[in-house]
C-alpha positions as CSV (number, residue, x, y, z in Angstrom):
1,M,-10.4,-9.9,16.0
2,K,-9.1,-6.4,15.8
3,A,-9.6,-3.9,18.6
4,K,-12.3,-1.3,18.2
5,N,-11.2,1.5,15.9
6,T,-8.0,-0.2,14.9
7,Y,-7.3,-0.3,11.2
8,N,-5.2,-3.0,9.5
9,I,-3.3,-1.2,6.7
10,L,-1.4,-3.2,4.2
11,I,1.4,-1.4,2.4
12,I,2.8,-3.2,-0.7
13,D,5.9,-2.0,-2.4
14,G,8.7,-3.4,-4.6
15,Q,12.1,-2.6,-5.8
16,G,13.9,-0.9,-2.9
17,G,10.8,-0.2,-0.8
18,K,11.5,3.5,-0.4
19,L,8.0,4.6,-1.2
20,G,6.6,2.1,1.2
21,R,8.9,3.2,4.0
22,Q,8.0,6.9,3.5
23,L,4.3,5.9,3.6
24,I,4.7,4.0,6.8
25,E,6.7,6.8,8.5
26,A,4.0,9.3,7.5
27,I,1.1,7.0,8.7
28,K,2.8,6.3,12.0
29,A,3.4,10.0,12.6
30,R,-0.2,11.0,11.8
31,F,-2.5,8.2,13.0
32,D,-3.1,6.2,16.1
33,N,-4.7,2.8,16.3
34,I,-3.1,1.7,13.0
35,E,-1.5,-1.7,12.5
36,I,0.7,-1.8,9.4
37,I,1.6,-4.9,7.6
38,A,4.3,-4.3,5.0
39,I,4.7,-6.8,2.2
40,G,7.6,-6.4,-0.2
41,T,7.8,-8.0,-3.5
42,N,11.4,-8.7,-2.6
43,S,13.3,-9.0,0.7
44,I,15.0,-5.6,0.3
45,A,11.7,-3.8,0.0
46,A,10.3,-5.7,3.0
47,S,13.4,-4.9,5.1
48,T,13.3,-1.2,4.2
49,M,9.6,-1.0,5.2
50,L,10.2,-2.8,8.5
51,K,12.9,-0.3,9.3
52,G,10.4,2.5,8.6
53,G,8.2,1.3,11.4
54,A,5.9,-1.4,10.0
55,D,4.4,-3.7,12.7
56,Y,5.0,-6.8,10.6
57,A,6.7,-7.5,7.3
58,A,6.9,-10.3,4.9
59,T,8.0,-11.0,1.3
60,G,6.4,-12.4,-1.8
61,E,3.3,-13.6,-3.5
62,N,1.6,-15.8,-0.8
63,P,1.9,-13.2,2.0
64,I,0.3,-10.6,-0.3
65,I,-2.6,-13.0,-1.1
66,V,-3.1,-13.8,2.6
67,A,-2.8,-10.2,3.8
68,C,-5.3,-8.9,1.3
69,R,-8.0,-11.0,3.0
70,K,-7.4,-9.3,6.3
71,A,-6.6,-5.7,5.4
72,D,-9.0,-2.9,5.9
73,I,-7.0,-0.6,3.6
74,I,-4.4,-1.4,1.0
75,I,-1.9,1.3,-0.1
76,G,0.8,1.1,-2.8
77,P,1.9,2.3,-6.2
78,I,-0.7,1.8,-8.9
79,G,1.4,-1.0,-10.4
80,I,0.4,-3.4,-7.6
81,V,-2.9,-4.0,-9.5
82,I,-1.2,-4.6,-12.9
83,A,0.3,-8.0,-13.5
84,D,4.0,-8.0,-14.5
85,S,4.5,-4.3,-13.4
86,L,7.2,-3.0,-11.1
87,M,9.7,-4.5,-13.4
88,G,8.0,-7.9,-13.3
89,E,7.7,-8.1,-9.5
90,I,3.9,-8.2,-9.5
91,T,2.6,-11.6,-10.4
92,P,-0.9,-12.1,-11.9
93,K,-1.9,-13.8,-8.6
94,M,-0.8,-10.7,-6.6
95,A,-2.7,-8.3,-8.8
96,V,-5.9,-10.4,-8.7
97,A,-5.7,-10.7,-4.9
98,I,-5.3,-7.0,-4.5
99,G,-8.0,-6.2,-7.0
100,Q,-10.5,-8.7,-5.4
101,S,-9.8,-7.7,-1.8
102,N,-12.7,-6.2,0.1
103,A,-10.3,-3.6,1.5
104,A,-10.4,0.0,0.3
105,R,-7.4,0.7,-1.9
106,I,-5.3,3.9,-2.2
107,L,-3.3,3.5,-5.4
108,I,-0.5,6.0,-5.8
109,P,-0.1,7.1,-9.5
110,V,3.6,6.6,-10.0
111,N,4.2,7.1,-13.7
112,R,7.0,4.5,-14.2
113,C,7.7,1.1,-15.6
114,E,5.6,1.4,-18.7
115,N,2.4,2.4,-16.9
116,L,1.4,6.0,-17.3
117,V,-1.7,7.4,-15.8
118,A,-3.5,10.0,-18.0
119,G,-4.9,13.1,-16.4
120,V,-2.6,12.9,-13.4
121,P,0.2,15.5,-13.1
122,D,3.7,14.3,-12.5
123,L,3.9,15.1,-8.8
124,S,6.8,14.7,-6.4
125,V,6.9,11.7,-4.1
126,S,6.3,14.0,-1.1
127,A,3.2,15.5,-2.8
128,L,1.9,12.0,-3.5
129,I,2.4,10.9,0.1
130,N,0.7,14.0,1.4
131,D,-2.3,13.3,-0.9
132,T,-2.3,9.6,0.2
133,M,-2.4,10.7,3.9
134,N,-5.4,13.0,3.1
135,K,-7.2,10.1,1.4
136,L,-6.4,7.8,4.3
137,A,-7.7,10.3,6.8
138,G,-10.9,10.5,4.8
139,L,-11.3,6.8,4.9
140,I,-10.7,6.6,8.6
141,E,-12.9,9.5,9.4
142,N,-15.7,8.0,7.3
143,N,-15.2,4.6,9.0
144,N,-13.5,3.0,5.9
145,S,-16.4,3.6,3.6
146,L,-15.9,4.4,-0.1
147,S,-18.5,5.9,-2.3
148,C,-18.6,4.7,-5.8
């Protein structure tokens, strides 16, 4: 059981894990009562996110599947819900687990690796992280409820 008002946030990233690390650093600087689980699609990404301040880190498909069951909020590049994205690092099972999770998802529209998001301007990473922090604050302030 989690403590009252504690949020379990799952950060998923691949390749070098730099986006995940920046997200973790921003979350830790802004929010209290946050437990961050960082799952890298490879060991370099997991290690980078752990160095950024994640409470726990793991690597690979099964940790993503298991962590998606326990997360309140999942954050990562939009490719985490697209099988074979992030240069093939996202397996179909990973994408399904993330998509079927009961957690709220904040997907960052990174226009790379053959997945382009229409209607979204090409923003800097810092602008994307700032917007992510605003969306996360909205979820936390509204007690993790999303309106459809």
